Residue frames as a rotation matrix with the C-alpha (Angstrom) as fourth column:
MET 1
0.534 0.036 0.845 -301.77
-0.515 0.806 0.291 -12.60
-0.670 -0.590 0.450 136.54
THR 2
-0.342 -0.719 -0.605 -299.16
-0.940 0.257 0.226 -14.92
-0.007 0.646 -0.763 135.07
ASP 3
0.666 0.494 0.559 -299.84
-0.462 0.861 -0.210 -18.42
-0.586 -0.118 0.802 133.85
GLU 4
0.186 -0.616 0.765 -298.20
0.420 0.754 0.504 -21.12
-0.888 0.228 0.400 131.78
SER 5
0.548 0.082 0.832 -298.60
0.836 -0.094 -0.541 -19.00
0.034 0.992 -0.120 128.63
THR 6
0.928 -0.289 -0.237 -296.59
-0.227 -0.940 0.255 -16.05
-0.296 -0.183 -0.937 129.99
PRO 7
0.694 -0.717 -0.072 -293.32
0.246 0.330 -0.911 -16.03
0.677 0.614 0.406 128.02
TYR 8
0.463 -0.566 -0.682 -290.20
0.880 0.204 0.428 -16.26
-0.103 -0.798 0.593 130.14
TRP 9
-0.503 -0.732 0.459 -288.69
0.772 -0.619 -0.141 -13.12
0.387 0.284 0.877 128.60
VAL 10
0.255 0.618 0.744 -291.45
-0.038 -0.762 0.646 -11.09
0.966 -0.193 -0.171 130.29
LEU 11
0.952 0.220 -0.212 -290.45
0.159 0.235 0.959 -12.56
0.261 -0.947 0.189 133.66
LEU 12
0.497 -0.846 -0.190 -286.67
0.315 -0.028 0.949 -12.42
-0.808 -0.532 0.252 133.45
SER 13
0.915 -0.333 -0.228 -283.92
-0.369 -0.462 -0.807 -10.83
0.164 0.822 -0.546 131.41
VAL 14
0.722 -0.691 0.034 -280.69
0.658 0.701 0.277 -12.73
-0.215 -0.178 0.960 130.82
LEU 15
0.765 -0.546 -0.342 -277.51
-0.491 -0.838 0.239 -10.71
-0.417 -0.014 -0.909 131.22
PHE 16
-0.263 -0.868 -0.420 -275.12
-0.957 0.289 0.003 -13.58
0.119 0.403 -0.907 130.45
SER 17
0.692 0.408 0.595 -275.43
-0.498 0.867 -0.015 -17.29
-0.522 -0.286 0.804 129.78
SER 18
-0.386 -0.882 -0.272 -272.70
-0.873 0.255 0.415 -19.79
-0.297 0.398 -0.868 128.97
VAL 19
-0.817 0.238 0.525 -275.29
0.295 0.955 0.027 -22.52
-0.495 0.177 -0.851 128.30
PRO 20
-0.765 0.617 0.185 -278.22
0.025 -0.258 0.966 -22.49
0.644 0.743 0.182 125.85
LEU 21
-0.859 0.500 0.114 -281.29
-0.263 -0.238 -0.935 -21.22
-0.440 -0.833 0.335 127.68
THR 22
-0.736 0.677 -0.018 -284.41
0.423 0.480 0.769 -23.23
0.529 0.558 -0.640 126.86
PRO 23
-0.116 0.778 0.618 -287.86
-0.479 -0.589 0.651 -22.03
0.870 -0.220 0.441 127.93
SER 24
0.690 0.367 -0.624 -287.99
0.265 0.674 0.689 -24.84
0.673 -0.641 0.368 130.49
LEU 25
-0.166 -0.844 -0.509 -284.62
0.929 0.040 -0.369 -23.88
0.332 -0.534 0.777 132.00
ALA 26
-0.719 -0.066 0.692 -285.59
0.028 -0.997 -0.066 -20.19
0.694 -0.028 0.719 132.03
MET 27
0.299 0.912 0.282 -288.83
-0.400 -0.148 0.904 -20.95
0.867 -0.383 0.320 133.89
THR 28
0.531 -0.206 -0.822 -286.94
0.688 0.671 0.277 -23.13
0.494 -0.713 0.498 136.40
LEU 29
-0.594 -0.804 -0.035 -284.51
0.714 -0.507 -0.483 -20.27
0.371 -0.311 0.875 137.05
HIS 30
-0.448 0.510 0.735 -287.38
-0.278 -0.860 0.427 -17.80
0.850 -0.013 0.527 137.32
GLN 31
0.601 0.745 -0.289 -289.25
0.011 0.353 0.935 -19.92
0.799 -0.566 0.204 139.87
ALA 32
0.221 -0.611 -0.760 -286.15
0.932 0.363 -0.021 -20.39
0.289 -0.703 0.650 142.03
ALA 33
-0.766 -0.564 0.308 -285.19
0.486 -0.822 -0.297 -16.70
0.421 -0.078 0.904 141.84
TYR 34
-0.152 0.793 0.590 -288.72
-0.296 -0.606 0.738 -15.49
0.943 -0.062 0.327 142.54
ASP 35
0.686 0.352 -0.637 -288.88
0.415 0.529 0.740 -17.73
0.597 -0.772 0.217 145.60
LEU 36
-0.227 -0.855 -0.465 -285.52
0.959 -0.113 -0.260 -16.34
0.170 -0.505 0.846 146.82
PHE 37
-0.719 -0.002 0.695 -286.74
0.120 -0.985 0.121 -12.79
0.684 0.171 0.709 146.18
ARG 38
0.285 0.939 0.195 -289.99
-0.176 -0.149 0.973 -13.32
0.942 -0.312 0.123 148.10
ARG 39
0.797 0.003 -0.604 -288.22
0.527 0.487 0.697 -14.92
0.297 -0.874 0.386 151.07
ASP 40
0.716 -0.641 0.279 -285.21
-0.632 -0.764 -0.132 -12.57
0.298 -0.081 -0.951 150.88
ALA 41
0.807 -0.410 0.425 -283.05
0.083 0.791 0.606 -15.71
-0.585 -0.453 0.672 150.95
GLY 42
0.120 -0.913 -0.389 -279.46
-0.603 -0.378 0.702 -16.13
-0.789 0.151 -0.596 149.76
SER 43
-0.578 -0.343 -0.740 -279.46
-0.806 0.381 0.453 -19.25
0.127 0.859 -0.497 147.59
THR 44
0.327 0.701 0.634 -281.31
-0.634 0.660 -0.402 -22.43
-0.701 -0.271 0.660 146.72
GLU 45
-0.739 -0.503 0.448 -280.67
-0.076 0.723 0.686 -25.69
-0.669 0.473 -0.573 144.93
VAL 46
0.253 0.783 -0.568 -282.40
-0.883 -0.053 -0.467 -26.43
-0.396 0.619 0.678 141.62
ALA 47
-0.776 -0.438 0.454 -282.78
-0.225 0.864 0.451 -29.83
-0.590 0.248 -0.769 140.02
GLY 48
0.328 0.863 -0.384 -284.68
-0.801 0.039 -0.597 -31.37
-0.501 0.504 0.704 137.18
ASP 49
0.900 0.097 0.424 -284.55
0.102 0.901 -0.422 -34.07
-0.423 0.424 0.801 134.57
VAL 50
0.578 -0.678 0.454 -281.61
0.719 0.161 -0.676 -32.51
0.385 0.718 0.580 132.74
LEU 51
0.023 -0.618 0.786 -280.13
-0.092 -0.784 -0.613 -30.02
0.995 -0.059 -0.075 135.20
GLN 52
0.636 0.127 -0.761 -278.94
0.757 0.091 0.647 -29.43
0.151 -0.988 -0.038 138.70
GLY 53
-0.337 -0.790 0.512 -277.25
0.557 -0.606 -0.568 -26.50
0.759 0.094 0.645 140.34
ARG 54
-0.181 0.175 -0.968 -277.64
0.906 -0.353 -0.233 -23.51
-0.383 -0.919 -0.095 142.61
VAL 55
0.200 0.305 0.931 -279.33
0.568 -0.810 0.143 -20.13
0.798 0.500 -0.335 142.14
THR 56
-0.388 -0.445 -0.807 -277.91
0.912 -0.315 -0.264 -17.26
-0.137 -0.838 0.528 144.21
ASN 57
0.782 0.610 0.127 -279.57
0.609 -0.792 0.054 -13.97
0.133 0.035 -0.990 145.08
LEU 58
-0.199 -0.929 0.312 -276.92
0.804 -0.337 -0.490 -11.31
0.561 0.154 0.814 144.41
ARG 59
0.269 0.437 -0.858 -278.92
0.894 -0.444 0.054 -8.81
-0.358 -0.782 -0.510 146.50
LYS 60
-0.742 -0.424 -0.519 -278.36
0.143 -0.857 0.495 -6.07
-0.654 0.294 0.697 143.93
HIS 61
0.530 0.847 0.042 -280.67
0.296 -0.139 -0.945 -4.28
-0.795 0.513 -0.324 141.56
VAL 62
-0.589 -0.712 0.382 -279.59
0.559 -0.018 0.829 -3.99
-0.583 0.702 0.409 137.94
VAL 63
0.425 0.646 -0.634 -280.59
-0.160 -0.635 -0.755 -1.39
-0.891 0.423 -0.167 135.38
LEU 64
-0.623 -0.523 0.582 -280.29
0.476 0.337 0.812 -2.33
-0.621 0.783 0.039 131.72
GLY 65
-0.806 0.385 0.449 -281.77
0.213 -0.518 0.828 0.43
0.552 0.764 0.335 129.61
GLU 66
-0.272 0.806 0.526 -285.40
-0.792 -0.497 0.354 0.53
0.547 -0.320 0.774 130.71
ILE 67
0.490 0.386 -0.782 -285.32
0.044 0.885 0.464 -2.93
0.871 -0.261 0.417 132.30
THR 68
-0.341 -0.564 0.752 -284.70
-0.778 -0.280 -0.562 -3.03
0.527 -0.777 -0.343 136.04
GLY 69
0.749 0.641 -0.166 -284.88
-0.388 0.627 0.675 -5.68
0.537 -0.441 0.719 138.72
PRO 70
0.534 -0.528 0.661 -283.11
-0.664 0.223 0.714 -7.80
-0.524 -0.820 -0.231 141.31
ALA 71
0.153 -0.622 -0.768 -280.06
-0.881 0.266 -0.391 -9.75
0.447 0.737 -0.507 140.06
PHE 72
0.705 0.077 0.705 -279.38
-0.425 0.841 0.333 -13.48
-0.567 -0.535 0.626 140.36
GLU 73
-0.179 -0.781 -0.599 -276.71
-0.971 0.239 -0.021 -15.94
0.160 0.577 -0.801 139.30
ALA 74
0.812 0.426 0.400 -277.05
-0.474 0.880 0.023 -19.66
-0.342 -0.208 0.916 138.61
ASP 75
-0.445 -0.880 -0.164 -274.25
-0.881 0.398 0.257 -22.23
-0.161 0.259 -0.952 138.47
LEU 76
0.568 0.814 0.116 -275.62
-0.724 0.563 -0.398 -25.20
-0.390 0.142 0.910 136.58
ASP 77
-0.754 -0.592 0.283 -274.72
-0.354 0.731 0.584 -28.66
-0.553 0.340 -0.761 135.42
THR 78
0.294 0.898 -0.327 -276.85
-0.752 0.006 -0.659 -29.43
-0.590 0.439 0.678 132.35
GLU 79
0.701 0.040 0.712 -277.01
0.295 0.893 -0.340 -32.08
-0.649 0.448 0.614 129.68
ARG 80
0.828 -0.397 0.396 -274.75
0.305 -0.274 -0.912 -29.78
0.470 0.876 -0.106 127.63
GLY 81
-0.180 -0.963 -0.200 -272.19
0.679 0.025 -0.733 -29.31
0.711 -0.268 0.650 130.38
LYS 82
-0.087 0.044 -0.995 -271.48
0.916 -0.389 -0.097 -26.87
-0.392 -0.920 -0.006 133.20
GLY 83
-0.296 0.002 0.955 -272.47
0.626 -0.755 0.195 -23.28
0.722 0.656 0.222 132.86
ARG 84
-0.637 0.087 -0.766 -273.36
0.597 -0.573 -0.561 -20.00
-0.488 -0.815 0.313 134.51
VAL 85
-0.096 0.678 0.729 -276.34
0.754 -0.428 0.498 -17.74
0.649 0.597 -0.470 133.95
ARG 86
-0.818 -0.050 -0.573 -276.65
0.426 -0.721 -0.546 -14.19
-0.386 -0.691 0.611 135.24
PHE 87
-0.435 0.767 0.471 -280.11
0.575 -0.166 0.801 -12.70
0.693 0.620 -0.369 135.03
LEU 88
-0.972 0.225 0.074 -282.58
-0.206 -0.652 -0.730 -10.34
-0.116 -0.724 0.680 136.60
LEU 89
-0.333 0.941 0.062 -286.24
0.906 0.337 -0.257 -10.59
-0.263 -0.030 -0.964 137.43
THR 90
-0.705 0.079 0.705 -288.03
0.368 -0.808 0.459 -7.86
0.606 0.583 0.541 135.51
ARG 91
-0.900 0.435 -0.008 -290.24
-0.270 -0.573 -0.774 -5.33
-0.341 -0.695 0.634 137.28
GLN 92
-0.233 0.842 -0.487 -293.03
-0.922 -0.033 0.385 -6.26
0.308 0.539 0.784 134.86
GLY 93
-0.217 0.080 -0.973 -292.63
-0.038 0.995 0.090 -9.92
0.975 0.057 -0.213 135.80
LEU 94
-0.932 -0.139 -0.334 -292.57
0.324 0.092 -0.942 -9.12
0.161 -0.986 -0.041 139.52
ASP 95
-0.663 0.749 -0.020 -295.79
-0.706 -0.633 -0.319 -7.14
-0.251 -0.198 0.948 139.12
LEU 96
-0.054 0.628 -0.776 -297.42
-0.702 0.529 0.477 -10.06
0.710 0.571 0.413 137.27
MET 97
-0.466 -0.206 -0.860 -296.33
0.304 0.876 -0.374 -12.49
0.831 -0.436 -0.346 139.97
ALA 98
-0.995 0.097 0.038 -297.62
-0.075 -0.413 -0.907 -10.22
-0.072 -0.905 0.418 142.74
ASP 99
-0.315 0.936 -0.159 -301.09
-0.947 -0.301 0.109 -10.43
0.054 0.185 0.981 141.19
ARG 100
-0.123 0.214 -0.969 -301.00
-0.312 0.918 0.243 -14.24
0.942 0.333 -0.046 141.25
PRO 101
0.726 0.365 0.583 -302.37
-0.663 0.144 0.735 -16.02
0.184 -0.920 0.346 144.30
HIS 102
-0.381 -0.922 -0.074 -299.62
-0.806 0.370 -0.461 -17.88
0.452 -0.116 -0.884 146.15
VAL 103
0.766 0.582 -0.272 -300.21
-0.411 0.770 0.489 -21.50
0.494 -0.263 0.829 147.01
GLY 104
-0.409 -0.901 -0.148 -298.23
-0.374 0.313 -0.873 -23.04
0.833 -0.302 -0.465 149.81
PRO 105
-0.475 0.194 -0.858 -298.57
0.627 0.759 -0.176 -24.81
0.617 -0.622 -0.482 153.13
HIS 106
-0.648 0.190 -0.737 -299.56
0.600 -0.469 -0.648 -21.61
-0.469 -0.862 0.190 154.93
SER 107
-0.922 0.368 0.118 -301.84
-0.159 -0.640 0.752 -20.22
0.352 0.675 0.649 152.21
PRO 108
-0.468 0.831 0.301 -305.45
-0.625 -0.070 -0.778 -19.66
-0.625 -0.552 0.552 153.18
LYS 109
-0.743 0.294 0.601 -307.76
0.492 0.849 0.192 -22.39
-0.454 0.438 -0.776 151.97
PRO 110
-0.861 0.486 0.154 -310.34
-0.167 -0.554 0.815 -21.37
0.481 0.676 0.558 149.35
LEU 111
-0.616 0.733 0.287 -313.83
-0.486 -0.068 -0.871 -20.76
-0.620 -0.676 0.398 150.68
LEU 112
-0.929 0.369 0.030 -316.43
0.280 0.647 0.709 -23.20
0.242 0.667 -0.705 149.46
ASN 113
-0.597 0.793 0.125 -320.07
-0.799 -0.571 -0.189 -22.15
-0.078 -0.213 0.974 149.10
């Protein structure tokens, strides 16, 4: 199960980044990419206090040594300028996320005793 203490480098692996990748930015990219992966969607907008842009599902799997996973690309406008990040969701991270209960509008409500 993943939580706030799970480091982002367990969840994603950066292939290329033209902007500095902070832990907050990495987690934002991970959340957007994981949502795209789960829904098998093409792209989504991301926005925050210091960034906005679009994350795109490249619909390819990448192998980098022993790290494998689905590939994504983000075009961002950050406080440090425009940039692009190419990354993959790691298999280890996908397994951790699969163990986490999903909360959403159609999620089953918890049972109360």
